Each structure stands twice: as structure tokens, then as C-alpha cells.
C-alpha angles and dihedrals in degrees: 000000000000111000092218091056091053089050091052091049091049090049090053091048091053093046112101091214107109098202116124111257126200091238093057106040123211098284095052091042088056091051089048090053093051093045092050090048087058090047091247137131134242127205140180125210138172117236118181106306099345142060123240126205116198136175138195126203126181114240129179118219 
């Protein structure tokens, strides 16, 4: 997967603008919206021959 495309996707995931971008698609934009609502973060990374999307959200126990 092209490294520059992964960097663009990560930049869009970190952007606080909630508009749907062509790089993200509607499903990922929805996940981004939910993650931001929970004050979390969302990332994409390449591992071997596949791409991994991960998120972190703060929770208080």
C-alpha cells in the first residue's frame, strides 16, 4: 500500500473536521465521528500485507 496514501488517511483521521472525505469513505467517517464524540483517536497502519485501523477512547472505571 503506498506510504503517502496511508499518511493522507492518517491526516484525515486526525483532522477534527467531520465532513466525509473521499479517502475515508462513509463507514470510516462514521467511525471517526463516534470516536471523536468519545474524545478518542483513530489510526491506520500497514502490517505485512494488510492494513489495520485502530482506535483509543478514554474510559473511566
